[in-house]
C-alpha positions in Angstrom: 0.0 0.0 0.0 1.4 3.4 -1.0 2.0 6.2 1.5 -0.8 8.3 0.0 -3.3 5.5 0.3 -2.3 5.0 4.0 -2.7 8.8 4.6 -6.1 8.9 3.0 -7.3 5.9 5.0 -5.9 7.5 8.2 -7.8 10.7 7.5 -11.0 8.8 6.8 -10.6 6.8 10.0 -10.0 9.9 12.1 -13.1 11.7 10.6 -15.2 8.6 11.2 -13.9 8.4 14.7 -14.8 12.1 15.4 -18.4 11.5 14.0 -18.8 8.5 16.1 -17.6 10.4 19.2 -20.2 13.2 18.4 -22.9 10.6 18.2 -21.9 9.1 21.5 -22.0 12.6 23.0 -25.5 13.2 21.7 -26.7 9.9 23.1 -25.0 10.3 26.5 -25.4 14.0 27.1 -28.2 13.7 29.6 -28.9 16.5 32.0 -31.2 16.9 35.0 -32.0 19.1 38.0 -30.9 17.9 41.4 -33.1 19.6 44.1 -32.1 19.2 47.8 -35.3 20.4 49.6 -35.9 17.1 51.4 -36.4 16.3 55.0 -34.2 13.1 54.6 -32.0 13.6 51.5 -30.0 10.8 50.1 -26.3 11.2 50.8 -24.7 13.3 48.1 -22.2 10.6 47.1 -25.0 8.1 46.5 -26.9 10.7 44.4 -23.7 11.3 42.3 -23.4 7.6 41.7 -27.0 7.5 40.7 -26.4 10.2 38.2 -23.4 8.4 36.7 -25.0 5.0 36.7 -27.9 6.4 34.6 -25.7 8.4 32.2 -26.5 11.9 33.5 -23.3 13.9 32.9 -24.8 17.4 33.4 -26.7 18.6 36.5 -28.3 21.8 37.7 -28.2 22.7 41.4 -30.6 25.4 42.6 -28.1 26.6 45.2 -24.5 26.0 46.2 -25.1 23.0 48.3 -21.7 22.1 49.9 -22.3 18.4 50.1 -23.5 18.2 46.5 -20.6 20.3 45.2 -18.0 18.3 47.0 -19.5 15.0 45.9 -19.6 16.1 42.3 -15.8 16.7 42.4 -13.9 14.7 39.8 -17.1 12.9 38.9 -17.1 13.8 35.2 -20.4 15.6 35.6 -20.7 19.2 34.5 -22.5 21.5 37.0 -24.7 24.5 36.8 -24.9 26.0 40.3 -27.6 28.5 41.2 -27.8 31.7 43.2 -31.2 31.9 44.9 -33.5 34.9 44.3 -33.1 36.2 47.8 -29.4 36.8 47.2 -30.0 38.9 44.0 -30.2 42.3 45.8 -26.9 41.5 47.5 -25.2 40.5 44.3 -26.6 43.6 42.6 -25.6 46.1 45.3 -21.8 45.7 44.8 -19.4 43.6 42.8 -17.6 42.8 46.0 -20.4 40.6 47.2 -20.4 38.8 43.9 -16.7 38.2 44.2 -17.1 36.8 47.6 -19.9 34.5 46.4 -17.8 33.3 43.5 -14.8 32.7 45.6 -16.7 30.7 48.2 -19.0 28.7 45.9 -17.3 28.4 42.6 -13.5 28.9 42.8 -13.2 26.9 46.0 -14.9 23.8 44.6 -13.1 24.0 41.2 -9.6 24.3 42.8 -10.0 22.2 45.9 -12.4 19.4 44.8 -12.1 19.4 41.0 -15.8 20.1 40.6 -16.6 20.8 37.0 -18.7 24.0 37.3 -19.7 25.3 33.9 -22.5 27.7 34.6 -23.7 30.0 37.4 -27.5 30.5 37.3 -28.2 34.0 38.6 -31.7 33.7 40.2 -34.5 31.3 39.3 -37.5 32.6 37.3 -37.0 36.1 38.8 -39.6 37.7 36.5 -42.6 35.5 37.4 -45.7 37.6 37.5 -46.4 36.3 41.0 -43.3 38.1 42.3 -44.8 41.4 41.3 -41.6 43.0 40.1 -39.7 42.1 43.3 -36.6 41.0 41.4 -36.9 43.1 38.2 -34.4 45.8 39.3 -31.8 43.5 40.8 -31.5 40.6 38.3 -29.6 42.3 35.5 -27.1 44.1 37.7 -26.5 40.9 39.7 -25.9 39.1 36.4 -23.3 41.7 35.4 -21.6 41.6 38.8 -21.3 37.8 38.9 -19.9 37.8 35.3 -17.3 40.4 36.4 -16.5 38.4 39.5 -15.9 35.3 37.4 -13.6 37.2 35.0 -11.6 38.6 38.0 -11.3 35.0 39.4 -9.8 33.9 36.1 -12.9 31.8 35.3 -14.5 33.9 32.6 -13.8 31.4 29.9 -14.5 28.3 31.9 -17.7 29.3 33.8 -20.6 31.1 32.0 -23.5 33.0 33.6 -27.1 32.6 32.7 -30.6 33.5 34.2 -33.2 30.6 34.3 -36.5 32.2 33.2 -40.0 31.1 33.2 -41.7 30.8 29.8 -44.0 33.6 30.8 -41.4 36.2 29.9 -42.5 35.9 26.3 -46.1 35.8 24.9 -48.2 35.6 21.8 -51.2 37.8 21.3 -53.0 35.4 19.0 -51.6 32.2 20.5 -49.4 31.4 17.4 -45.7 31.0 17.8 -44.9 33.3 14.9 -46.5 36.2 16.9 -44.2 35.7 19.9 -42.5 38.6 21.6 -41.1 39.4 25.0 -43.6 40.5 27.7 -44.3 44.2 27.2 -43.5 45.2 30.8 -40.0 43.6 30.7 -39.2 43.7 27.0 -36.4 46.3 27.2 -34.9 44.4 30.1 -35.1 41.1 28.4 -33.4 42.5 25.2 -30.6 43.9 27.4 -30.1 40.5 29.2 -30.1 38.5 26.0 -27.6 40.8 24.4 -25.4 40.8 27.5 -25.4 37.0 27.5 -24.7 36.8 23.8 -21.8 39.2 24.1 -20.5 37.1 27.0 -20.8 33.9 24.9 -23.2 32.7 27.6 -26.6 30.9 27.2 -30.1 32.0 27.9 -32.2 29.5 30.0 -35.9 29.0 29.9 -38.2 26.6 31.8 -41.1 25.1 29.8 -43.8 23.1 31.5 -46.5 21.4 29.3 -47.9 19.9 32.5 -48.8 23.3 33.9 -50.4 24.3 30.6 -52.6 21.3 30.8 -53.3 21.6 34.5 -54.1 25.3 34.4 -56.7 25.1 31.6 -59.6 22.6 31.6 -60.1 23.3 27.9 -56.4 22.6 27.0 -56.3 19.7 24.4 -54.8 16.9 26.4 -52.9 15.2 23.6 -51.2 18.5 22.8 -49.2 18.3 26.1 -47.4 15.2 24.9 -44.9 14.6 22.0 -46.2 13.1 18.8 -46.0 9.4 18.1 -49.5 7.9 18.7 -51.0 10.8 20.6 -53.2 12.2 17.8 -53.3 15.8 18.8 -55.0 18.2 16.4 -52.2 20.3 14.9 -52.0 24.0 15.5 -51.3 25.5 12.1 -49.1 28.6 12.0 -48.4 29.5 8.3 -46.6 26.6 6.8 -45.9 24.9 10.1 -48.2 22.5 11.9 -47.5 22.1 15.6 -48.4 18.8 17.3 -47.2 19.6 20.8 -47.0 22.5 23.1 -43.3 22.2 23.8 -42.4 23.0 20.2 -45.0 25.7 20.0 -43.8 27.3 23.3 -40.1 27.1 22.3 -40.8 28.6 18.9 -42.7 31.5 20.5 -39.3 32.2 22.1 -37.6 31.9 18.8 -40.0 34.5 17.4 -39.4 36.8 20.3 -35.6 36.7 19.8 -36.0 37.3 16.0 -38.3 40.2 16.5 -35.7 41.9 18.6 -32.8 41.5 16.2 -31.3 38.2 17.3 -30.4 35.2 15.2 -32.1 32.4 17.1 -29.8 29.8 15.5 -26.8 31.5 16.9 -28.1 32.2 20.4 -27.3 29.4 22.8 -30.5 28.3 24.5 -30.9 26.0 27.4 -34.2 24.4 28.6 -33.5 24.6 32.3 -36.5 22.6 33.5 -39.0 20.4 31.8 -40.8 17.3 33.1 -43.9 15.7 34.6 -44.9 15.0 38.2 -46.3 11.7 39.5 -48.5 12.6 42.5 -50.6 15.1 44.2 -53.0 15.8 41.3 -55.3 14.0 38.9 -53.0 14.8 36.0 -49.9 13.8 38.0 -49.4 10.1 37.8 -46.7 7.7 36.7 -48.4 6.7 33.4 -48.6 10.3 32.1 -45.1 11.0 33.5 -43.6 8.0 31.8 -45.3 9.0 28.5 -44.1 12.6 28.6 -40.6 11.9 29.8 -40.0 9.1 27.4 -41.0 11.3 24.5 -38.7 14.0 25.9 -35.8 11.7 26.3 -36.3 10.3 22.7 -35.9 13.9 21.4 -32.8 14.5 23.5 -31.2 11.3 22.2 -32.0 12.2 18.6 -30.7 15.7 19.1 -34.1 17.0 17.8 -34.8 20.7 17.4 -38.1 22.5 16.8 -39.7 23.6 13.5 -38.2 27.1 13.7 -34.9 26.2 15.2 -33.1 23.0 14.0 -30.3 23.2 16.6 -31.4 21.1 19.5 -31.3 23.0 22.9 -29.5 21.6 25.9 -32.4 20.2 28.1 -32.3 19.6 31.8 -35.0 17.1 32.9 -37.0 18.2 35.9 -36.2 16.5 38.2 -34.0 13.7 39.5 -35.7 13.0 42.9 -38.9 14.0 44.8 -38.5 16.7 47.5 -40.9 16.6 50.4 -39.8 19.9 51.8 -40.7 22.0 48.8 -43.4 24.6 48.8 -46.8 23.3 47.4 -47.4 26.5 45.5 -48.9 26.1 42.8 -50.0 22.6 43.8 -49.3 19.4 45.8 -47.6 18.0 42.8 -44.6 20.3 43.4 -43.1 17.6 45.7 -43.3 14.8 43.1 -41.5 15.8 40.0 -38.7 13.2 40.3 -38.1 10.4 37.9 -36.8 8.7 41.0 -38.5 8.5 44.4 -37.1 10.2 47.4 -34.8 7.2 48.0 -33.6 6.8 44.5 -36.1 4.0 43.6 -37.2 3.9 39.9 -40.8 5.1 39.6 -41.4 3.9 36.1 -39.3 2.4 33.2 -37.5 4.9 31.0 -35.2 4.1 28.0 -32.2 6.4 28.1 -30.9 5.6 24.7 -28.3 3.2 23.5 -30.1 0.3 25.2 -29.9 1.7 28.7 -32.7 1.7 31.2 -33.1 3.6 34.5 -31.4 1.9 37.4 -32.0 2.6 41.1 -29.7 4.1 43.6 -27.5 1.7 45.5 -26.4 1.9 49.1 -29.3 3.8 50.6 -29.8 3.1 54.3 -33.3 3.2 55.8 -34.7 3.6 59.2 -36.1 0.6 61.1 -38.8 -1.3 59.3 -41.6 0.1 61.4 -44.7 2.2 60.7 -47.0 4.2 62.8 -50.7 3.7 62.3 -54.1 4.4 63.9 -54.7 1.8 66.5 -57.5 -0.7 65.8 -59.3 0.4 69.0 -59.4 4.0 67.8 -60.5 3.2 64.2 -64.2 3.0 64.9 -64.5 6.7 65.9 -63.3 10.0 64.5 -61.2 11.3 67.4 -58.1 11.2 65.3 -59.1 14.2 63.1 -57.2 16.9 65.0 -54.2 14.6 65.4 -53.9 13.8 61.7 -54.3 17.4 60.8 -51.5 18.2 63.1 -49.3 15.6 61.6 -50.0 16.9 58.1 -49.1 20.4 59.1 -45.6 19.2 60.0 -45.0 16.4 57.4 -45.7 15.7 53.8 -49.3 14.5 53.2 -49.5 15.5 49.5 -50.1 11.9 48.4 -53.5 12.2 50.1 -56.6 13.8 48.5 -58.5 13.7 45.2 -56.4 12.5 42.3 -53.4 11.5 44.4 -51.9 8.0 44.8 -53.7 7.6 48.2 -57.1 8.9 47.2 -58.7 5.5 47.6 -58.1 5.4 51.4 -60.9 5.7 53.9 -60.7 8.4 56.6 -59.2 6.0 59.2 -56.5 4.9 56.7 -55.9 8.6 55.9 -55.2 9.1 59.6 -52.7 6.2 59.5 -50.9 7.7 56.6 -50.6 11.0 58.3 -49.4 9.4 61.5 -46.8 7.4 59.7 -45.5 10.3 57.6 -45.0 12.3 60.8 -43.4 9.3 62.5 -40.9 8.9 59.7 -40.0 12.6 59.5 -39.3 12.5 63.3 -36.9 9.5 62.8 -39.1 7.2 64.9 -38.3 9.1 68.0 -39.9 8.1 71.2 -43.3 9.8 71.6 -43.7 10.5 67.8 -46.4 7.8 67.5 -48.5 8.7 70.5 -51.1 11.1 69.1 -53.2 11.1 72.3 -52.8 7.3 72.5 -54.4 6.9 69.1 -51.3 5.7 67.3 -49.5 2.4 67.5 -46.2 1.1 66.0 -46.4 -1.9 63.6 -44.0 -4.0 61.7 -46.6 -4.9 59.1 -46.5 -2.7 56.0 -49.8 -0.9 55.8 -49.3 0.1 52.1 -52.4 -0.4 49.9 -52.2 -0.7 46.1 -50.8 2.5 44.7 -50.7 4.1 48.1 -47.2 3.5 49.6 -46.5 4.1 53.3 -42.8 5.1 53.1 -40.0 4.3 55.4 -37.6 7.3 55.5 -33.9 7.3 54.8 -31.5 7.0 57.7 -29.6 10.3 57.5 -27.5 9.6 60.7 -24.8 7.9 58.7 -22.8 8.6 55.5 -21.3 6.0 53.2 -17.9 7.4 52.2 -17.1 4.3 50.2 -19.3 5.6 47.4 -17.2 8.7 46.8 -16.9 9.2 43.0 -13.7 7.9 41.4 -11.5 10.4 39.6 -12.2 11.0 36.0 -15.0 8.5 35.7 -17.8 10.4 33.9 -20.7 8.7 32.3 -19.5 8.7 28.7 -15.8 8.9 29.5 -15.0 5.2 29.9 -16.8 4.4 26.7 -14.9 7.2 24.8 -11.6 6.1 26.3 -12.3 2.5 25.1 -13.1 3.8 21.6 -9.9 5.9 21.5 -7.8 2.9 22.6 -9.3 0.6 19.9 -9.0 3.3 17.3 -5.4 4.0 18.0 -4.7 0.3 17.5 -6.4 0.4 14.1 -4.5 3.6 13.2 -1.3 2.0 14.1 -2.2 -1.0 11.9 -3.1 1.3 8.9 0.1 3.2 9.2 2.2 0.1 9.4 
């Protein structure tokens, strides 16, 4: 074989290898939100292992949780870390405050723990109409100060800023995506923020929730909330484009808003910061619908699919990884049940993650003793438990009770048992936490019924340090390293 032939084969092989690597990256580039508002959170090291075992190599944190940031160190997982809204005024007031925050919550974890922080999310949906302009004046200066602080720390190229925004920052007067524009009361501000982010080579981030569209409007066409592929939603026709799902229509409304204000939507980096479906707390929140929606979403992510008006696929963060029983229940009880995993890392429903992978549960979770607190048989014949169960639900999470929820089929006595147990679990089985005026009794017999599970909480008194992430062991890295090794052997054979 001549030298030119060898060279041509080598070039072809290298190009093929790069294309194969890009395909692997597309399949493996799964991202999700990791919320930590739980009364009994899983140990961070176990959560990081759960992420890696399921191929999630990007994660968004809503605040700079020290345990999470340490555990993510040298894990191969890219991190977006958030600054809560209540810190925006401080960040906006002086760049010194932003520098201090960056030093404590970004620089420290990058240098000391090897945490791969890529983004700082400045605020979270700060322009929601419900906030009544509370954060309108502080968000943009906070964004500018945090960006300046990252540059001063020498991280301006490595770590980018963004602002996660709710989709209500843009709107369409006639409901068609092509009529989209930024909300009139914040239009000038939004244009300034997008231009600043574009000039900083930073992404804009938007949260899109088809579930909320369906849940808020009884006349919303149900099938339009889901991705096509057997749903049969009546298309929404906008000129030459027929929209078959609200996600595409919502996203393209943003595209129109960008284009109307002088931006090239294909060149603006867009992240979908939150999108998902809850599994409890409401009639539309159940595992069947969540599985349907999230599988359709994951199929799009794996294919690298864009929308009708923007062919470039956005980076998408699934909301969310696990349930959080300490979250606010505004706007509904479903707020605590968005996880694709239960509070303890158990798989709620099957999901195909692409490339033949399926969801796998967390490993190494330790539980409290196998005991439940229930209404005593002697007390079940009356209704003396009402005030006690109300008290329990004020202090613990009873969002699985009520119409449309997983425990809706319980009678009133069983409702009381559920309330007693959820309080008992939250109190770590402490002595006296199952008394309830002598109405409660501890049992070792699981009182769960059908879809209604009486949980046993995680034992948070211990930490398993043996599950610390290994250095340089990201989800797709081992596969890519294997491909490179094999390819180098082939290259060597071709050259020789």
